[in-house]
C-alpha positions in Angstrom: 131.5 104.3 76.6 130.1 101.4 74.6 133.6 100.0 74.5 134.0 100.3 78.2 130.7 98.4 78.7 131.8 95.6 76.3 134.9 95.2 78.3 133.7 95.7 82.0 130.8 93.2 81.9 132.8 90.1 80.7 135.7 91.2 83.0 133.2 91.1 85.9 131.8 87.6 85.0 135.3 86.4 84.7 136.0 87.9 88.0 133.2 86.0 89.5 134.2 82.7 88.1 137.9 83.1 89.2 136.8 84.3 92.7 134.4 81.1 93.1 137.4 78.8 91.8 139.5 80.2 94.2 137.0 79.7 97.1 136.6 76.0 95.9 132.8 76.6 94.9 131.4 74.7 92.0 130.7 78.0 89.9 128.5 76.0 87.4 126.5 74.2 89.7 125.8 77.4 91.6 124.9 79.1 88.3 122.2 76.5 87.7 120.9 76.6 91.2 120.6 80.3 90.8 118.9 79.8 87.5 116.3 77.4 89.0 115.6 79.7 91.7 115.0 82.4 89.3 112.6 80.3 87.4 110.6 79.6 90.5 110.5 83.2 91.4 109.2 84.2 88.0 106.7 81.4 88.4 105.4 82.8 91.8 105.7 86.6 90.6 103.6 86.2 87.3 100.2 86.1 88.8 100.8 89.2 90.7 102.1 91.1 87.8 99.1 89.9 85.5 96.7 91.0 88.3 98.5 94.5 88.5 98.3 94.9 84.8 94.8 94.0 84.6 93.8 96.3 87.5 95.6 99.3 86.0 94.1 98.7 82.4 90.6 98.6 83.9 91.5 101.8 86.0 92.6 103.6 83.0 89.8 102.5 80.7 87.2 103.4 83.2 87.6 107.1 82.6 87.6 107.6 86.4 90.5 110.0 86.3 88.7 112.3 83.7 85.7 112.4 85.8 87.7 113.3 88.9 89.7 116.0 87.3 86.6 117.7 86.0 85.2 117.8 89.4 88.6 119.2 90.8 89.5 121.7 88.1 88.4 124.8 90.0 90.4 124.0 93.0 93.6 123.1 90.9 93.1 126.3 88.8 93.1 128.3 92.2 96.3 126.8 93.5 97.9 127.1 90.0 98.6 123.2 89.4 98.3 122.2 85.6 95.5 119.6 85.1 97.7 117.6 82.8 100.0 116.5 85.6 97.2 114.9 87.7 96.9 111.8 86.0 100.5 111.1 86.5 100.3 111.9 90.1 97.3 109.5 90.6 98.8 106.6 88.8 102.3 106.8 89.9 101.6 104.9 93.1 100.0 102.3 91.0 102.1 101.8 88.0 105.6 103.2 87.0 105.0 102.2 83.3 101.8 104.3 83.0 103.3 107.2 84.8 106.2 107.1 82.5 103.7 107.1 79.5 101.9 110.0 80.7 105.2 111.9 81.5 106.4 110.9 77.8 103.0 112.5 76.6 103.5 115.6 78.6 107.0 115.8 77.1 105.7 115.4 73.7 103.0 118.2 74.2 104.8 120.6 76.3 108.5 120.0 76.0 110.7 118.6 78.9 112.0 122.2 79.8 108.5 123.5 80.2 107.1 124.0 83.7 104.8 121.1 83.5 107.8 118.9 82.0 110.0 119.7 85.0 107.1 119.1 87.3 106.7 115.8 85.6 110.3 114.8 86.1 110.2 116.1 89.8 107.2 114.0 90.5 108.7 110.8 88.9 111.8 111.2 91.1 109.9 112.1 94.5 107.4 109.1 94.5 107.4 105.3 94.1 105.3 102.7 92.8 103.9 101.8 96.2 100.8 99.5 95.2 103.0 97.9 92.5 105.9 97.3 95.0 103.6 95.8 97.8 101.7 93.7 95.3 105.0 92.3 93.6 107.4 92.0 96.4 105.0 91.1 99.3 103.2 88.6 96.9 106.5 87.0 95.8 107.5 86.2 99.4 104.0 85.5 100.6 103.8 88.3 103.2 100.2 88.5 104.3 100.5 91.0 107.3 100.6 94.2 105.6 98.6 96.3 107.9 100.7 99.6 107.9 102.7 99.0 104.6 100.1 100.4 102.3 98.9 103.4 104.3 102.5 104.6 105.2 103.6 103.9 101.6 100.7 106.0 100.2 101.3 108.7 102.6 104.9 108.8 101.7 103.7 109.1 98.1 101.5 111.9 99.0 104.3 113.8 100.7 106.5 113.2 97.6 103.7 114.4 95.4 103.3 117.7 97.5 107.2 118.0 97.6 107.3 117.8 93.8 104.8 120.6 93.5 106.4 122.8 95.9 110.1 122.1 94.7 109.0 122.7 91.1 107.4 126.0 92.0 110.2 127.3 94.1 112.9 126.4 91.3 110.9 126.8 88.1 107.7 128.6 89.0 
């Protein structure tokens, strides 16, 4: 497989160059123009990414999740949802990296083939990083009218979280 990737990627680049020459496109100038646009895009996205990282770190360091979980423990015990999955469910719409770190901890403590490990995997696939996507993509193209994007995205995440719980219970519970 490694050999195939070492062959396919250069062949793909060579194909693009040959195709560009055939279509009478100055490939090198087009490449430089794309590189300039990429740098400008990185320049515009960087403040948004820094703000998101800062906000997620404040949220994690505030111990808000621990307080919320302690308060809701009786309810989640009643519906047989493991408390260790809830930080991942809460952080998934905000940060994919934070939710992956929590999933990695779940795998380390319980194993990937445990009920909670399978639930974490299903949850990772059923939801998206809505707030991150809105902040990064909308911020990079200067979209300011996001009236329905956040509520609809968070509702979709809630439905994904519920679907993950139900699907995991049906297949692995």
